[in-house]
C-alpha positions in Angstrom: 0.0 0.0 0.0 1.3 3.4 -1.0 0.4 6.6 0.9 -0.6 9.7 -1.1 -0.7 12.9 1.0 -2.7 15.9 -0.3 -2.0 19.6 0.2 -4.2 22.0 -1.8 -6.1 25.3 -1.6 -9.3 23.7 -2.7 -11.2 23.9 0.6 -13.7 21.3 1.6 -17.0 22.9 0.6 -16.7 21.9 -3.1 -16.3 18.6 -4.9 -12.7 19.1 -6.0 -10.9 17.1 -3.3 -13.4 14.3 -3.4 -13.2 14.0 -7.2 -9.4 13.7 -7.1 -9.7 11.0 -4.5 -12.2 9.2 -6.7 -9.8 9.4 -9.7 -7.0 8.0 -7.6 -9.0 5.1 -6.3 -10.3 4.3 -9.8 -6.8 3.9 -11.0 -5.3 2.3 -7.9 -7.8 1.1 -5.4 -5.2 0.2 -2.7 -3.9 3.7 -2.3 -4.1 5.2 1.1 -5.0 8.9 0.8 -4.2 11.3 3.7 -5.5 14.9 3.8 -2.7 17.1 5.1 -4.6 20.3 4.5 -7.0 21.8 1.9 -7.0 25.2 3.8 -4.1 26.9 2.0 -5.1 30.5 1.3 -6.4 30.5 -2.3 -3.5 31.0 -4.9 -0.9 31.4 -2.1 1.9 29.3 -3.6 4.4 30.2 -0.8 2.0 29.2 1.9 1.6 25.8 0.2 5.4 25.5 -0.1 5.8 26.2 3.6 3.0 23.8 4.5 4.8 21.1 2.6 8.2 22.0 4.2 6.7 21.7 7.7 4.9 18.5 7.1 6.7 16.1 4.8 9.3 14.9 7.2 6.7 13.3 9.5 5.5 10.9 6.8 7.2 7.6 6.0 9.7 7.2 3.3 7.9 6.4 0.0 5.0 8.8 0.6 3.7 10.5 -2.6 2.9 14.2 -2.0 0.2 15.6 -4.3 0.6 19.4 -3.8 -1.7 21.7 -5.8 -1.8 25.4 -5.4 -2.0 26.3 -9.0 -3.0 29.9 -10.0 -1.3 29.2 -13.4 -3.5 26.2 -14.3 -4.0 26.1 -18.1 -0.9 28.2 -18.8 2.6 27.1 -19.9 3.7 26.2 -16.4 4.8 22.6 -16.3 3.2 19.7 -14.3 5.9 17.7 -12.6 6.8 14.5 -10.8 9.9 14.8 -8.6 11.7 12.2 -6.6 14.0 13.3 -3.8 15.0 12.2 -0.3 12.9 9.0 -0.5 9.7 10.9 -1.3 7.8 11.6 -4.6 6.3 15.1 -5.2 3.7 15.7 -7.8 3.0 19.4 -8.3 3.0 22.3 -10.8 6.4 23.9 -11.5 5.5 27.2 -9.9 7.8 27.3 -6.9 5.7 25.2 -4.5 8.6 22.7 -4.1 11.2 25.4 -3.5 11.7 25.0 0.2 11.6 21.2 0.3 14.1 20.9 -2.6 16.4 23.3 -0.8 16.7 20.7 1.9 16.9 17.8 -0.4 19.7 19.2 -2.7 19.5 16.3 -5.2 16.4 15.4 -7.2 15.1 13.7 -10.3 12.3 15.6 -12.1 10.1 14.8 -15.1 7.4 16.6 -16.9 4.0 14.9 -16.8 3.4 14.7 -20.6 2.7 11.1 -21.3 -1.0 10.9 -22.2 -1.1 7.2 -21.0 -1.0 8.5 -17.4 -3.6 11.3 -17.8 -7.3 11.2 -18.0 -8.5 11.0 -21.7 -9.9 14.5 -21.7 -7.8 17.2 -19.9 -9.7 20.3 -18.9 -8.0 23.7 -18.9 -9.0 24.5 -15.3 -8.9 21.2 -13.3 -5.4 19.6 -13.8 -5.7 18.3 -10.3 -8.3 15.8 -11.5 -7.0 15.2 -15.0 -3.2 15.3 -14.7 -1.9 15.3 -11.1 -4.3 12.8 -9.4 -3.8 10.2 -12.2 0.0 10.7 -11.9 -0.1 10.1 -8.2 -2.2 7.0 -8.6 0.1 5.5 -11.2 3.2 6.2 -9.1 1.5 4.5 -6.2 0.8 1.6 -8.5 4.5 1.2 -9.3 5.0 3.2 -12.5 8.5 4.5 -12.8 8.7 8.3 -12.9 10.9 8.2 -16.0 7.9 7.0 -18.0 5.9 10.2 -17.5 7.8 12.5 -19.8 11.1 14.3 -20.5 13.5 15.1 -17.6 14.2 18.6 -16.5 17.2 19.9 -14.5 15.9 23.1 -12.9 12.7 23.9 -11.1 11.1 27.3 -10.7 12.2 29.0 -7.5 10.4 31.2 -5.0 12.3 33.8 -3.0 13.4 32.7 0.4 11.5 34.3 3.4 13.1 37.4 4.9 15.8 36.6 7.5 18.5 39.2 8.0 21.0 38.4 10.7 23.6 40.8 12.3 25.5 40.5 15.6 22.6 41.2 17.9 19.6 41.8 15.6 17.5 39.5 13.5 14.8 40.8 11.1 12.3 38.4 9.7 8.7 38.3 8.6 5.3 36.7 9.4 5.1 33.7 7.1 1.8 32.2 8.2 -1.1 33.0 10.5 -2.7 29.8 11.8 -6.2 28.9 12.8 -5.6 30.2 16.4 -4.3 33.6 15.2 -0.7 32.7 16.1 2.0 34.5 14.0 4.6 32.1 12.7 7.7 33.9 11.6 10.8 33.2 9.4 13.1 33.4 12.4 14.4 29.8 12.8 15.5 27.2 13.4 15.4 28.0 17.2 15.9 25.4 19.9 15.9 25.7 23.7 19.2 24.2 25.0 20.9 24.0 28.4 20.6 26.8 31.0 17.6 28.4 29.2 19.7 29.3 26.2 18.4 29.4 22.6 20.3 28.1 19.7 19.6 29.7 16.3 20.6 27.5 13.4 19.2 29.4 10.3 17.4 27.4 7.7 18.6 27.1 4.1 22.0 28.7 4.8 20.8 32.2 5.6 23.4 32.9 8.3 25.8 31.4 10.9 24.5 29.6 14.0 24.4 31.6 17.2 23.2 31.1 20.8 21.9 33.5 23.4 19.9 33.5 26.6 16.1 33.2 26.2 15.6 36.1 28.7 17.9 38.4 26.9 15.6 38.9 23.9 13.4 41.7 22.8 10.9 41.0 20.1 9.2 43.9 18.2 6.1 43.5 16.1 4.0 46.6 15.1 4.0 48.8 18.2 4.3 45.9 20.7 7.4 44.9 22.6 7.8 41.4 24.0 10.5 40.5 26.5 12.0 37.0 26.5 11.2 33.8 24.6 9.0 31.3 26.5 8.8 27.5 26.2 5.0 27.3 25.8 1.7 29.0 26.2 1.2 28.2 29.8 4.1 30.3 30.9 2.2 33.4 30.0 -0.9 34.8 31.8 -4.2 34.5 30.1 -4.4 37.2 27.5 -0.7 37.9 27.5 1.2 38.6 24.3 4.3 36.4 24.2 7.0 34.9 22.0 7.9 31.2 22.0 9.4 28.6 19.8 6.8 26.7 17.8 6.7 23.0 17.1 8.6 23.5 13.8 11.4 25.5 15.6 10.4 28.9 14.4 9.8 32.0 16.5 6.0 32.4 17.0 4.0 35.3 18.4 1.0 34.2 20.3 -1.5 35.1 23.1 -2.3 32.6 25.8 -5.9 31.7 25.1 -6.2 34.6 22.6 -5.7 35.7 19.0 -2.5 37.6 18.4 -3.3 38.3 14.7 -6.5 40.1 15.7 -5.0 42.1 18.5 -2.0 43.2 16.4 -4.0 43.6 13.2 -1.2 41.5 11.7 -0.8 40.1 8.2 1.5 37.7 6.4 4.6 39.7 5.4 4.7 41.9 8.5 8.2 42.7 9.8 9.4 41.0 13.0 12.5 42.1 14.8 14.3 40.1 17.4 17.1 41.9 19.3 19.6 40.2 21.7 20.3 42.4 24.7 23.1 42.6 27.2 22.4 41.3 30.7 22.8 44.8 32.2 20.8 46.7 29.6 17.8 48.4 31.3 14.3 48.5 30.0 14.3 52.2 29.2 17.2 51.7 26.8 15.4 48.8 25.2 12.2 50.8 24.7 14.0 53.8 23.3 15.9 51.6 20.9 12.8 49.7 19.9 11.0 53.0 19.1 13.9 54.0 16.9 13.8 50.6 15.2 10.1 51.1 14.5 11.0 54.2 12.5 13.7 52.4 10.7 11.5 49.5 9.7 8.4 51.5 8.8 6.3 49.5 11.3 3.0 51.1 12.4 
């Protein structure tokens, strides 16, 4: 039995996801289909790319990821099957595989052109049903990816999320706002290590590793200042705005039993600043510097 994991922006109100599952089962009835999410913001390719990055590693080797956020459906963008790191990825060549492939380094990629592995009539608007779902089913059934079409050596790339690192200052951005209103940022990977220290090991080669005490951190977002980085929600009082390290090792801004995005009127792309302070720096100096940073960053 092969596992096919679905990530799309199709939602669950319409028939699209169910129809794709029907196509898969019609071709290969033994496939196990898992819904990772169908709640990607419509047409947000980067959100889909981040969702894939944060989920793929928790699936067994051999899983087939069917990833469709495809605002260019019907255009000249290429439909692909890619094998890397023990997984297979089936997706449009629009950058949605950017962050996963940056971790994998090596891959084999082929264009889904062979009509034998498509539905007989391919629509201009639903390639998920007519091209991608059939390809996933055929791979699950054992078809070698070399049979789908010609190979390609380069994939379309998205820009990396903002992460600027200096001696005592990191500037990132909000990359995702989850169902609870938590702000997930591009500042990572962060890990709590001995003696309440944090280790920053930047993803995708965006800077050198560094460590600092979790209490010696000031986070600025909009007009709010947050002191220190906590382990989890329970360390803050109910309604308190706080920073902590999320389950994927990124800095997250949250409110204990509240909605940080609503309180801050936050959006994806907002600037987040993390500054590492000296042990003897007093709060007045921090507030003055943070206000200056707001002016420099154009944060309101």
